[in-house]
PyMOL commands that place a pseudoatom at each C-alpha (Angstrom):
pseudoatom trace, name=CA, resn=MET, resi=1, chain=A, elem=C, hetatm=0, pos=[104.827, 151.528, -186.578]
pseudoatom trace, name=CA, resn=SER, resi=2, chain=A, elem=C, hetatm=0, pos=[105.314, 147.903, -185.400]
pseudoatom trace, name=CA, resn=LEU, resi=3, chain=A, elem=C, hetatm=0, pos=[101.668, 147.637, -184.383]
pseudoatom trace, name=CA, resn=ASN, resi=4, chain=A, elem=C, hetatm=0, pos=[100.622, 149.078, -187.738]
pseudoatom trace, name=CA, resn=LEU, resi=5, chain=A, elem=C, hetatm=0, pos=[102.810, 146.578, -189.584]
pseudoatom trace, name=CA, resn=PHE, resi=6, chain=A, elem=C, hetatm=0, pos=[101.468, 143.715, -187.498]
pseudoatom trace, name=CA, resn=GLN, resi=7, chain=A, elem=C, hetatm=0, pos=[97.887, 144.676, -188.331]
pseudoatom trace, name=CA, resn=THR, resi=8, chain=A, elem=C, hetatm=0, pos=[98.730, 145.078, -192.025]
pseudoatom trace, name=CA, resn=VAL, resi=9, chain=A, elem=C, hetatm=0, pos=[100.366, 141.649, -192.146]
pseudoatom trace, name=CA, resn=LYS, resi=10, chain=A, elem=C, hetatm=0, pos=[97.416, 140.154, -190.248]
pseudoatom trace, name=CA, resn=ASP, resi=11, chain=A, elem=C, hetatm=0, pos=[94.962, 141.662, -192.736]
pseudoatom trace, name=CA, resn=ALA, resi=12, chain=A, elem=C, hetatm=0, pos=[96.958, 140.308, -195.690]
pseudoatom trace, name=CA, resn=ILE, resi=13, chain=A, elem=C, hetatm=0, pos=[97.145, 136.813, -194.190]
pseudoatom trace, name=CA, resn=SER, resi=14, chain=A, elem=C, hetatm=0, pos=[93.418, 136.789, -193.450]
pseudoatom trace, name=CA, resn=HIS, resi=15, chain=A, elem=C, hetatm=0, pos=[92.757, 136.588, -197.202]
pseudoatom trace, name=CA, resn=LEU, resi=16, chain=A, elem=C, hetatm=0, pos=[94.630, 133.268, -197.456]
pseudoatom trace, name=CA, resn=ASN, resi=17, chain=A, elem=C, hetatm=0, pos=[92.449, 130.180, -197.366]
pseudoatom trace, name=CA, resn=PRO, resi=18, chain=A, elem=C, hetatm=0, pos=[94.326, 126.911, -196.791]
pseudoatom trace, name=CA, resn=HIS, resi=19, chain=A, elem=C, hetatm=0, pos=[91.041, 125.062, -197.277]
pseudoatom trace, name=CA, resn=ASP, resi=20, chain=A, elem=C, hetatm=0, pos=[91.114, 125.865, -201.002]
pseudoatom trace, name=CA, resn=ILE, resi=21, chain=A, elem=C, hetatm=0, pos=[94.636, 124.478, -201.264]
pseudoatom trace, name=CA, resn=ARG, resi=22, chain=A, elem=C, hetatm=0, pos=[93.640, 121.306, -199.413]
pseudoatom trace, name=CA, resn=GLU, resi=23, chain=A, elem=C, hetatm=0, pos=[90.702, 120.817, -201.769]
pseudoatom trace, name=CA, resn=GLU, resi=24, chain=A, elem=C, hetatm=0, pos=[92.936, 121.220, -204.821]
pseudoatom trace, name=CA, resn=ALA, resi=25, chain=A, elem=C, hetatm=0, pos=[95.454, 118.711, -203.463]
pseudoatom trace, name=CA, resn=ASP, resi=26, chain=A, elem=C, hetatm=0, pos=[92.778, 116.188, -202.457]
pseudoatom trace, name=CA, resn=ARG, resi=27, chain=A, elem=C, hetatm=0, pos=[91.015, 116.264, -205.795]
pseudoatom trace, name=CA, resn=PRO, resi=28, chain=A, elem=C, hetatm=0, pos=[90.512, 112.656, -206.977]
pseudoatom trace, name=CA, resn=LEU, resi=29, chain=A, elem=C, hetatm=0, pos=[92.839, 111.712, -209.824]
pseudoatom trace, name=CA, resn=ARG, resi=30, chain=A, elem=C, hetatm=0, pos=[92.885, 108.744, -212.162]
pseudoatom trace, name=CA, resn=VAL, resi=31, chain=A, elem=C, hetatm=0, pos=[96.067, 107.875, -214.018]
pseudoatom trace, name=CA, resn=GLY, resi=32, chain=A, elem=C, hetatm=0, pos=[95.767, 105.061, -216.543]
pseudoatom trace, name=CA, resn=LEU, resi=33, chain=A, elem=C, hetatm=0, pos=[98.778, 102.923, -217.439]
pseudoatom trace, name=CA, resn=PHE, resi=34, chain=A, elem=C, hetatm=0, pos=[98.763, 101.314, -220.893]
pseudoatom trace, name=CA, resn=ALA, resi=35, chain=A, elem=C, hetatm=0, pos=[101.104, 98.451, -221.827]
pseudoatom trace, name=CA, resn=ASN, resi=36, chain=A, elem=C, hetatm=0, pos=[101.044, 95.206, -223.805]
pseudoatom trace, name=CA, resn=SER, resi=37, chain=A, elem=C, hetatm=0, pos=[103.039, 93.078, -221.370]
pseudoatom trace, name=CA, resn=GLU, resi=38, chain=A, elem=C, hetatm=0, pos=[103.141, 92.306, -217.661]
pseudoatom trace, name=CA, resn=ARG, resi=39, chain=A, elem=C, hetatm=0, pos=[106.794, 93.370, -217.518]
pseudoatom trace, name=CA, resn=ALA, resi=40, chain=A, elem=C, hetatm=0, pos=[106.006, 96.799, -218.981]
pseudoatom trace, name=CA, resn=TYR, resi=41, chain=A, elem=C, hetatm=0, pos=[103.217, 97.312, -216.440]
pseudoatom trace, name=CA, resn=GLN, resi=42, chain=A, elem=C, hetatm=0, pos=[105.534, 96.342, -213.596]
pseudoatom trace, name=CA, resn=GLN, resi=43, chain=A, elem=C, hetatm=0, pos=[108.229, 98.749, -214.776]
pseudoatom trace, name=CA, resn=MET, resi=44, chain=A, elem=C, hetatm=0, pos=[105.841, 101.701, -214.761]
pseudoatom trace, name=CA, resn=GLU, resi=45, chain=A, elem=C, hetatm=0, pos=[104.306, 100.693, -211.443]
pseudoatom trace, name=CA, resn=ALA, resi=46, chain=A, elem=C, hetatm=0, pos=[107.754, 100.298, -209.876]
pseudoatom trace, name=CA, resn=TYR, resi=47, chain=A, elem=C, hetatm=0, pos=[108.518, 103.922, -210.727]
pseudoatom trace, name=CA, resn=PHE, resi=48, chain=A, elem=C, hetatm=0, pos=[105.252, 105.516, -209.638]
pseudoatom trace, name=CA, resn=ALA, resi=49, chain=A, elem=C, hetatm=0, pos=[104.788, 103.211, -206.621]
pseudoatom trace, name=CA, resn=PRO, resi=50, chain=A, elem=C, hetatm=0, pos=[108.281, 102.110, -205.522]
pseudoatom trace, name=CA, resn=ALA, resi=51, chain=A, elem=C, hetatm=0, pos=[108.744, 99.177, -203.146]
pseudoatom trace, name=CA, resn=SER, resi=52, chain=A, elem=C, hetatm=0, pos=[109.996, 101.551, -200.439]
pseudoatom trace, name=CA, resn=LEU, resi=53, chain=A, elem=C, hetatm=0, pos=[106.463, 102.874, -199.877]
pseudoatom trace, name=CA, resn=SER, resi=54, chain=A, elem=C, hetatm=0, pos=[104.560, 101.738, -196.806]
pseudoatom trace, name=CA, resn=VAL, resi=55, chain=A, elem=C, hetatm=0, pos=[101.620, 99.368, -197.227]
pseudoatom trace, name=CA, resn=ASN, resi=56, chain=A, elem=C, hetatm=0, pos=[99.165, 102.164, -196.416]
pseudoatom trace, name=CA, resn=ARG, resi=57, chain=A, elem=C, hetatm=0, pos=[100.828, 104.511, -198.872]
pseudoatom trace, name=CA, resn=ARG, resi=58, chain=A, elem=C, hetatm=0, pos=[100.829, 101.877, -201.627]
pseudoatom trace, name=CA, resn=GLU, resi=59, chain=A, elem=C, hetatm=0, pos=[97.091, 101.400, -201.122]
pseudoatom trace, name=CA, resn=GLN, resi=60, chain=A, elem=C, hetatm=0, pos=[96.585, 105.135, -201.586]
pseudoatom trace, name=CA, resn=VAL, resi=61, chain=A, elem=C, hetatm=0, pos=[98.661, 105.157, -204.761]
pseudoatom trace, name=CA, resn=ALA, resi=62, chain=A, elem=C, hetatm=0, pos=[96.695, 102.161, -206.091]
pseudoatom trace, name=CA, resn=GLN, resi=63, chain=A, elem=C, hetatm=0, pos=[93.565, 104.306, -206.024]
pseudoatom trace, name=CA, resn=VAL, resi=64, chain=A, elem=C, hetatm=0, pos=[95.258, 106.752, -208.423]
pseudoatom trace, name=CA, resn=ILE, resi=65, chain=A, elem=C, hetatm=0, pos=[97.367, 104.517, -210.669]
pseudoatom trace, name=CA, resn=GLN, resi=66, chain=A, elem=C, hetatm=0, pos=[95.365, 101.894, -212.574]
pseudoatom trace, name=CA, resn=ARG, resi=67, chain=A, elem=C, hetatm=0, pos=[96.196, 99.412, -215.283]
pseudoatom trace, name=CA, resn=ALA, resi=68, chain=A, elem=C, hetatm=0, pos=[94.190, 100.081, -218.406]
pseudoatom trace, name=CA, resn=ALA, resi=69, chain=A, elem=C, hetatm=0, pos=[93.622, 97.364, -220.978]
pseudoatom trace, name=CA, resn=TYR, resi=70, chain=A, elem=C, hetatm=0, pos=[95.050, 98.618, -224.260]
pseudoatom trace, name=CA, resn=ALA, resi=71, chain=A, elem=C, hetatm=0, pos=[92.373, 98.495, -226.912]
pseudoatom trace, name=CA, resn=PRO, resi=72, chain=A, elem=C, hetatm=0, pos=[92.885, 101.050, -229.715]
pseudoatom trace, name=CA, resn=GLY, resi=73, chain=A, elem=C, hetatm=0, pos=[89.677, 102.633, -230.934]
pseudoatom trace, name=CA, resn=GLU, resi=74, chain=A, elem=C, hetatm=0, pos=[87.567, 101.350, -228.064]
pseudoatom trace, name=CA, resn=ALA, resi=75, chain=A, elem=C, hetatm=0, pos=[85.948, 103.628, -225.523]
pseudoatom trace, name=CA, resn=GLY, resi=76, chain=A, elem=C, hetatm=0, pos=[87.229, 102.970, -222.024]
pseudoatom trace, name=CA, resn=PRO, resi=77, chain=A, elem=C, hetatm=0, pos=[87.296, 104.558, -218.568]
pseudoatom trace, name=CA, resn=ALA, resi=78, chain=A, elem=C, hetatm=0, pos=[88.030, 108.257, -218.456]
pseudoatom trace, name=CA, resn=TYR, resi=79, chain=A, elem=C, hetatm=0, pos=[91.470, 109.084, -217.042]
pseudoatom trace, name=CA, resn=ASP, resi=80, chain=A, elem=C, hetatm=0, pos=[92.900, 112.443, -216.092]
pseudoatom trace, name=CA, resn=ILE, resi=81, chain=A, elem=C, hetatm=0, pos=[96.239, 111.285, -217.491]
pseudoatom trace, name=CA, resn=GLU, resi=82, chain=A, elem=C, hetatm=0, pos=[97.147, 108.373, -219.766]
pseudoatom trace, name=CA, resn=ILE, resi=83, chain=A, elem=C, hetatm=0, pos=[100.675, 106.954, -219.738]
pseudoatom trace, name=CA, resn=PHE, resi=84, chain=A, elem=C, hetatm=0, pos=[101.871, 104.468, -222.361]
pseudoatom trace, name=CA, resn=SER, resi=85, chain=A, elem=C, hetatm=0, pos=[104.863, 102.141, -222.331]
pseudoatom trace, name=CA, resn=GLU, resi=86, chain=A, elem=C, hetatm=0, pos=[107.458, 102.866, -225.003]
pseudoatom trace, name=CA, resn=GLU, resi=87, chain=A, elem=C, hetatm=0, pos=[106.416, 100.055, -227.322]
pseudoatom trace, name=CA, resn=LEU, resi=88, chain=A, elem=C, hetatm=0, pos=[102.948, 101.581, -227.697]
pseudoatom trace, name=CA, resn=ARG, resi=89, chain=A, elem=C, hetatm=0, pos=[101.871, 104.663, -229.548]
pseudoatom trace, name=CA, resn=PRO, resi=90, chain=A, elem=C, hetatm=0, pos=[100.302, 107.104, -227.058]
pseudoatom trace, name=CA, resn=SER, resi=91, chain=A, elem=C, hetatm=0, pos=[96.827, 108.511, -227.520]
pseudoatom trace, name=CA, resn=LYS, resi=92, chain=A, elem=C, hetatm=0, pos=[96.391, 112.084, -228.693]
pseudoatom trace, name=CA, resn=ASN, resi=93, chain=A, elem=C, hetatm=0, pos=[96.642, 113.472, -225.165]
pseudoatom trace, name=CA, resn=GLY, resi=94, chain=A, elem=C, hetatm=0, pos=[98.670, 110.606, -223.714]
pseudoatom trace, name=CA, resn=PHE, resi=95, chain=A, elem=C, hetatm=0, pos=[102.303, 110.465, -222.594]
pseudoatom trace, name=CA, resn=THR, resi=96, chain=A, elem=C, hetatm=0, pos=[105.118, 108.021, -223.259]
pseudoatom trace, name=CA, resn=PHE, resi=97, chain=A, elem=C, hetatm=0, pos=[106.818, 106.397, -220.279]
pseudoatom trace, name=CA, resn=TYR, resi=98, chain=A, elem=C, hetatm=0, pos=[110.549, 106.585, -221.030]
pseudoatom trace, name=CA, resn=LEU, resi=99, chain=A, elem=C, hetatm=0, pos=[112.020, 103.650, -219.137]
pseudoatom trace, name=CA, resn=ASN, resi=100, chain=A, elem=C, hetatm=0, pos=[115.555, 105.058, -219.167]
pseudoatom trace, name=CA, resn=ASN, resi=101, chain=A, elem=C, hetatm=0, pos=[114.411, 108.594, -218.399]
pseudoatom trace, name=CA, resn=PRO, resi=102, chain=A, elem=C, hetatm=0, pos=[111.090, 108.553, -216.518]
pseudoatom trace, name=CA, resn=GLU, resi=103, chain=A, elem=C, hetatm=0, pos=[111.782, 112.068, -215.190]
pseudoatom trace, name=CA, resn=HIS, resi=104, chain=A, elem=C, hetatm=0, pos=[111.219, 113.271, -218.750]
pseudoatom trace, name=CA, resn=THR, resi=105, chain=A, elem=C, hetatm=0, pos=[107.732, 111.732, -218.631]
pseudoatom trace, name=CA, resn=VAL, resi=106, chain=A, elem=C, hetatm=0, pos=[107.009, 113.565, -215.372]
pseudoatom trace, name=CA, resn=LYS, resi=107, chain=A, elem=C, hetatm=0, pos=[108.227, 116.810, -216.915]
pseudoatom trace, name=CA, resn=ASP, resi=108, chain=A, elem=C, hetatm=0, pos=[105.999, 116.359, -219.978]
pseudoatom trace, name=CA, resn=ILE, resi=109, chain=A, elem=C, hetatm=0, pos=[102.956, 115.679, -217.807]
pseudoatom trace, name=CA, resn=LEU, resi=110, chain=A, elem=C, hetatm=0, pos=[103.513, 118.710, -215.580]
pseudoatom trace, name=CA, resn=LYS, resi=111, chain=A, elem=C, hetatm=0, pos=[104.059, 120.928, -218.599]
pseudoatom trace, name=CA, resn=ALA, resi=112, chain=A, elem=C, hetatm=0, pos=[100.728, 119.873, -220.094]
pseudoatom trace, name=CA, resn=HIS, resi=113, chain=A, elem=C, hetatm=0, pos=[98.773, 119.649, -216.814]
pseudoatom trace, name=CA, resn=SER, resi=114, chain=A, elem=C, hetatm=0, pos=[100.231, 122.290, -214.526]
pseudoatom trace, name=CA, resn=SER, resi=115, chain=A, elem=C, hetatm=0, pos=[96.870, 122.682, -212.768]
pseudoatom trace, name=CA, resn=LEU, resi=116, chain=A, elem=C, hetatm=0, pos=[97.120, 119.054, -211.582]
pseudoatom trace, name=CA, resn=GLY, resi=117, chain=A, elem=C, hetatm=0, pos=[100.667, 119.472, -210.269]
pseudoatom trace, name=CA, resn=VAL, resi=118, chain=A, elem=C, hetatm=0, pos=[99.872, 119.760, -206.551]
pseudoatom trace, name=CA, resn=GLY, resi=119, chain=A, elem=C, hetatm=0, pos=[97.453, 116.824, -206.652]
pseudoatom trace, name=CA, resn=LEU, resi=120, chain=A, elem=C, hetatm=0, pos=[99.909, 114.640, -208.572]
pseudoatom trace, name=CA, resn=ALA, resi=121, chain=A, elem=C, hetatm=0, pos=[102.682, 115.490, -206.136]
pseudoatom trace, name=CA, resn=ARG, resi=122, chain=A, elem=C, hetatm=0, pos=[100.485, 114.717, -203.135]
pseudoatom trace, name=CA, resn=HIS, resi=123, chain=A, elem=C, hetatm=0, pos=[99.597, 111.271, -204.471]
pseudoatom trace, name=CA, resn=LEU, resi=124, chain=A, elem=C, hetatm=0, pos=[102.680, 110.230, -206.476]
pseudoatom trace, name=CA, resn=GLU, resi=125, chain=A, elem=C, hetatm=0, pos=[106.195, 110.558, -205.087]
pseudoatom trace, name=CA, resn=PRO, resi=126, chain=A, elem=C, hetatm=0, pos=[108.055, 111.172, -208.421]
pseudoatom trace, name=CA, resn=PHE, resi=127, chain=A, elem=C, hetatm=0, pos=[106.105, 114.413, -208.872]
pseudoatom trace, name=CA, resn=GLN, resi=128, chain=A, elem=C, hetatm=0, pos=[106.927, 115.886, -205.454]
pseudoatom trace, name=CA, resn=LYS, resi=129, chain=A, elem=C, hetatm=0, pos=[110.355, 117.402, -206.069]
pseudoatom trace, name=CA, resn=PRO, resi=130, chain=A, elem=C, hetatm=0, pos=[109.622, 118.825, -209.552]
pseudoatom trace, name=CA, resn=VAL, resi=131, chain=A, elem=C, hetatm=0, pos=[106.395, 120.400, -208.295]
pseudoatom trace, name=CA, resn=ALA, resi=132, chain=A, elem=C, hetatm=0, pos=[108.072, 121.780, -205.147]
pseudoatom trace, name=CA, resn=ASP, resi=133, chain=A, elem=C, hetatm=0, pos=[110.914, 123.267, -207.212]
pseudoatom trace, name=CA, resn=HIS, resi=134, chain=A, elem=C, hetatm=0, pos=[108.384, 124.867, -209.576]
pseudoatom trace, name=CA, resn=ILE, resi=135, chain=A, elem=C, hetatm=0, pos=[106.378, 126.375, -206.707]
pseudoatom trace, name=CA, resn=ILE, resi=136, chain=A, elem=C, hetatm=0, pos=[109.497, 127.842, -205.090]
pseudoatom trace, name=CA, resn=ARG, resi=137, chain=A, elem=C, hetatm=0, pos=[110.694, 129.346, -208.374]
pseudoatom trace, name=CA, resn=LEU, resi=138, chain=A, elem=C, hetatm=0, pos=[107.242, 130.736, -209.150]
pseudoatom trace, name=CA, resn=VAL, resi=139, chain=A, elem=C, hetatm=0, pos=[106.700, 132.405, -205.762]
pseudoatom trace, name=CA, resn=SER, resi=140, chain=A, elem=C, hetatm=0, pos=[110.276, 133.695, -205.688]
pseudoatom trace, name=CA, resn=LYS, resi=141, chain=A, elem=C, hetatm=0, pos=[109.729, 135.251, -209.107]
pseudoatom trace, name=CA, resn=GLU, resi=142, chain=A, elem=C, hetatm=0, pos=[106.423, 136.799, -207.978]
pseudoatom trace, name=CA, resn=ASN, resi=143, chain=A, elem=C, hetatm=0, pos=[108.059, 138.307, -204.900]
pseudoatom trace, name=CA, resn=ALA, resi=144, chain=A, elem=C, hetatm=0, pos=[111.041, 139.558, -206.882]
pseudoatom trace, name=CA, resn=LEU, resi=145, chain=A, elem=C, hetatm=0, pos=[108.845, 141.238, -209.493]
pseudoatom trace, name=CA, resn=PHE, resi=146, chain=A, elem=C, hetatm=0, pos=[106.646, 142.780, -206.794]
pseudoatom trace, name=CA, resn=SER, resi=147, chain=A, elem=C, hetatm=0, pos=[109.694, 144.114, -204.943]
pseudoatom trace, name=CA, resn=LEU, resi=148, chain=A, elem=C, hetatm=0, pos=[111.103, 145.520, -208.147]
pseudoatom trace, name=CA, resn=ALA, resi=149, chain=A, elem=C, hetatm=0, pos=[107.818, 147.226, -209.067]
pseudoatom trace, name=CA, resn=THR, resi=150, chain=A, elem=C, hetatm=0, pos=[107.444, 148.867, -205.656]
pseudoatom trace, name=CA, resn=ALA, resi=151, chain=A, elem=C, hetatm=0, pos=[111.077, 149.982, -205.652]
pseudoatom trace, name=CA, resn=ILE, resi=152, chain=A, elem=C, hetatm=0, pos=[110.980, 151.753, -209.025]
pseudoatom trace, name=CA, resn=PRO, resi=153, chain=A, elem=C, hetatm=0, pos=[110.152, 155.196, -207.527]
pseudoatom trace, name=CA, resn=ASP, resi=154, chain=A, elem=C, hetatm=0, pos=[113.330, 154.971, -205.453]
pseudoatom trace, name=CA, resn=VAL, resi=155, chain=A, elem=C, hetatm=0, pos=[115.356, 155.302, -208.641]
pseudoatom trace, name=CA, resn=VAL, resi=156, chain=A, elem=C, hetatm=0, pos=[114.475, 159.014, -208.656]
pseudoatom trace, name=CA, resn=PRO, resi=157, chain=A, elem=C, hetatm=0, pos=[115.988, 160.731, -205.587]
pseudoatom trace, name=CA, resn=PHE, resi=158, chain=A, elem=C, hetatm=0, pos=[113.480, 162.023, -203.004]
pseudoatom trace, name=CA, resn=LEU, resi=159, chain=A, elem=C, hetatm=0, pos=[110.494, 160.927, -205.117]
pseudoatom trace, name=CA, resn=SER, resi=160, chain=A, elem=C, hetatm=0, pos=[109.431, 158.222, -202.682]
pseudoatom trace, name=CA, resn=LEU, resi=161, chain=A, elem=C, hetatm=0, pos=[110.394, 159.819, -199.357]
pseudoatom trace, name=CA, resn=PRO, resi=162, chain=A, elem=C, hetatm=0, pos=[106.902, 161.018, -198.302]
pseudoatom trace, name=CA, resn=TRP, resi=163, chain=A, elem=C, hetatm=0, pos=[105.367, 157.531, -198.567]
pseudoatom trace, name=CA, resn=ALA, resi=164, chain=A, elem=C, hetatm=0, pos=[108.330, 155.198, -198.195]
pseudoatom trace, name=CA, resn=MET, resi=165, chain=A, elem=C, hetatm=0, pos=[107.777, 153.973, -194.635]
pseudoatom trace, name=CA, resn=GLY, resi=166, chain=A, elem=C, hetatm=0, pos=[104.052, 153.403, -195.022]
pseudoatom trace, name=CA, resn=GLU, resi=167, chain=A, elem=C, hetatm=0, pos=[104.438, 151.565, -198.298]
pseudoatom trace, name=CA, resn=PHE, resi=168, chain=A, elem=C, hetatm=0, pos=[107.245, 149.467, -196.869]
pseudoatom trace, name=CA, resn=ALA, resi=169, chain=A, elem=C, hetatm=0, pos=[104.816, 148.085, -194.332]
pseudoatom trace, name=CA, resn=SER, resi=170, chain=A, elem=C, hetatm=0, pos=[102.413, 147.142, -197.150]
pseudoatom trace, name=CA, resn=ASP, resi=171, chain=A, elem=C, hetatm=0, pos=[105.218, 145.574, -199.176]
pseudoatom trace, name=CA, resn=THR, resi=172, chain=A, elem=C, hetatm=0, pos=[106.248, 143.469, -196.198]
pseudoatom trace, name=CA, resn=ALA, resi=173, chain=A, elem=C, hetatm=0, pos=[102.663, 142.307, -195.719]
pseudoatom trace, name=CA, resn=VAL, resi=174, chain=A, elem=C, hetatm=0, pos=[102.251, 141.229, -199.344]
pseudoatom trace, name=CA, resn=LEU, resi=175, chain=A, elem=C, hetatm=0, pos=[105.563, 139.380, -199.467]
pseudoatom trace, name=CA, resn=THR, resi=176, chain=A, elem=C, hetatm=0, pos=[104.922, 137.685, -196.124]
pseudoatom trace, name=CA, resn=ALA, resi=177, chain=A, elem=C, hetatm=0, pos=[101.445, 136.538, -197.174]
pseudoatom trace, name=CA, resn=ASN, resi=178, chain=A, elem=C, hetatm=0, pos=[102.900, 135.144, -200.386]
pseudoatom trace, name=CA, resn=GLN, resi=179, chain=A, elem=C, hetatm=0, pos=[105.521, 133.212, -198.420]
pseudoatom trace, name=CA, resn=ILE, resi=180, chain=A, elem=C, hetatm=0, pos=[102.833, 131.697, -196.191]
pseudoatom trace, name=CA, resn=ARG, resi=181, chain=A, elem=C, hetatm=0, pos=[100.783, 130.784, -199.270]
pseudoatom trace, name=CA, resn=MET, resi=182, chain=A, elem=C, hetatm=0, pos=[103.861, 128.997, -200.620]
pseudoatom trace, name=CA, resn=ALA, resi=183, chain=A, elem=C, hetatm=0, pos=[104.213, 127.107, -197.320]
pseudoatom trace, name=CA, resn=PHE, resi=184, chain=A, elem=C, hetatm=0, pos=[100.615, 125.902, -197.625]
pseudoatom trace, name=CA, resn=ILE, resi=185, chain=A, elem=C, hetatm=0, pos=[101.102, 124.717, -201.220]
pseudoatom trace, name=CA, resn=LEU, resi=186, chain=A, elem=C, hetatm=0, pos=[104.413, 122.972, -200.450]
pseudoatom trace, name=CA, resn=ALA, resi=187, chain=A, elem=C, hetatm=0, pos=[102.810, 121.145, -197.536]
pseudoatom trace, name=CA, resn=ALA, resi=188, chain=A, elem=C, hetatm=0, pos=[99.948, 119.991, -199.752]
pseudoatom trace, name=CA, resn=ALA, resi=189, chain=A, elem=C, hetatm=0, pos=[102.337, 118.853, -202.481]
pseudoatom trace, name=CA, resn=SER, resi=190, chain=A, elem=C, hetatm=0, pos=[104.398, 116.923, -199.902]
pseudoatom trace, name=CA, resn=ASP, resi=191, chain=A, elem=C, hetatm=0, pos=[101.349, 115.092, -198.535]
pseudoatom trace, name=CA, resn=ARG, resi=192, chain=A, elem=C, hetatm=0, pos=[101.510, 116.906, -195.193]
pseudoatom trace, name=CA, resn=GLU, resi=193, chain=A, elem=C, hetatm=0, pos=[98.761, 118.612, -193.215]
pseudoatom trace, name=CA, resn=VAL, resi=194, chain=A, elem=C, hetatm=0, pos=[97.830, 122.082, -194.456]
pseudoatom trace, name=CA, resn=GLY, resi=195, chain=A, elem=C, hetatm=0, pos=[96.616, 124.969, -192.285]
pseudoatom trace, name=CA, resn=TYR, resi=196, chain=A, elem=C, hetatm=0, pos=[97.541, 127.665, -189.806]
pseudoatom trace, name=CA, resn=ARG, resi=197, chain=A, elem=C, hetatm=0, pos=[97.436, 125.362, -186.797]
pseudoatom trace, name=CA, resn=GLU, resi=198, chain=A, elem=C, hetatm=0, pos=[99.064, 122.444, -188.605]
pseudoatom trace, name=CA, resn=GLN, resi=199, chain=A, elem=C, hetatm=0, pos=[101.949, 124.627, -189.835]
pseudoatom trace, name=CA, resn=LYS, resi=200, chain=A, elem=C, hetatm=0, pos=[102.263, 127.050, -186.949]
pseudoatom trace, name=CA, resn=GLY, resi=201, chain=A, elem=C, hetatm=0, pos=[106.020, 126.461, -186.691]
pseudoatom trace, name=CA, resn=GLU, resi=202, chain=A, elem=C, hetatm=0, pos=[106.666, 127.314, -190.334]
pseudoatom trace, name=CA, resn=ILE, resi=203, chain=A, elem=C, hetatm=0, pos=[104.352, 130.335, -190.230]
pseudoatom trace, name=CA, resn=ALA, resi=204, chain=A, elem=C, hetatm=0, pos=[106.004, 131.641, -187.056]
pseudoatom trace, name=CA, resn=THR, resi=205, chain=A, elem=C, hetatm=0, pos=[109.401, 131.400, -188.755]
pseudoatom trace, name=CA, resn=ILE, resi=206, chain=A, elem=C, hetatm=0, pos=[108.143, 133.335, -191.787]
pseudoatom trace, name=CA, resn=LEU, resi=207, chain=A, elem=C, hetatm=0, pos=[106.620, 136.068, -189.592]
pseudoatom trace, name=CA, resn=LEU, resi=208, chain=A, elem=C, hetatm=0, pos=[109.748, 136.392, -187.457]
pseudoatom trace, name=CA, resn=GLY, resi=209, chain=A, elem=C, hetatm=0, pos=[111.823, 136.634, -190.615]
pseudoatom trace, name=CA, resn=ALA, resi=210, chain=A, elem=C, hetatm=0, pos=[109.584, 139.367, -192.005]
pseudoatom trace, name=CA, resn=PHE, resi=211, chain=A, elem=C, hetatm=0, pos=[109.788, 141.503, -188.868]
pseudoatom trace, name=CA, resn=GLY, resi=212, chain=A, elem=C, hetatm=0, pos=[113.513, 140.795, -188.501]
pseudoatom trace, name=CA, resn=TRP, resi=213, chain=A, elem=C, hetatm=0, pos=[114.410, 141.860, -192.032]
pseudoatom trace, name=CA, resn=ARG, resi=214, chain=A, elem=C, hetatm=0, pos=[112.273, 144.958, -191.678]
pseudoatom trace, name=CA, resn=ALA, resi=215, chain=A, elem=C, hetatm=0, pos=[114.103, 145.892, -188.481]
pseudoatom trace, name=CA, resn=ILE, resi=216, chain=A, elem=C, hetatm=0, pos=[117.446, 145.451, -190.255]
pseudoatom trace, name=CA, resn=ALA, resi=217, chain=A, elem=C, hetatm=0, pos=[116.260, 147.545, -193.191]
pseudoatom trace, name=CA, resn=ARG, resi=218, chain=A, elem=C, hetatm=0, pos=[115.219, 150.368, -190.864]
for i in range(1, 218): cmd.bond("trace and resi %d" % i, "trace and resi %d" % (i + 1))
show_as sticks, trace
zoom trace
């Protein structure tokens, strides 16, 4: 049974492709900052690129965050996201930078551009924790719903006995693969290396946990 479970888990993991996650995280992003004063620009830049960042890291952030000259009605550079200081009226798809509550700005952006979440988190520190929390909640919910769905037959006594052990192996494989997928995404969002070799310690822990919990369940 252990060998069968190992092969099932291996097959499930083989469908994961960390390369796709790396590509999503490395996608070039352009965030335009709009303000009508040097002070306002500095306030936004201080939040998205705090002084605590290393010189190398600040150079990376500078490739994403750019000052945009505010000229209503004029065509300018295309930005993935436009952020406006509070004294300005944001564009139709722009966002207001709330000086006293910048986390609210981050929340608004992620709500409207969830597909850019991992990339934003990889490049800009204020997005890392909100994106990581969202990923953990999302994968936990997926695993919980999957576990619930596969456990429904157990509500009726003896209904699931003929297939219980075999299906349990499949359930373990799916949940384990989902946990490893989450590890890849969290690494990408935290600006760390992504991949089986790069995260062998984390993956080993997940696999040991899967086999350990299964042994306890048996």
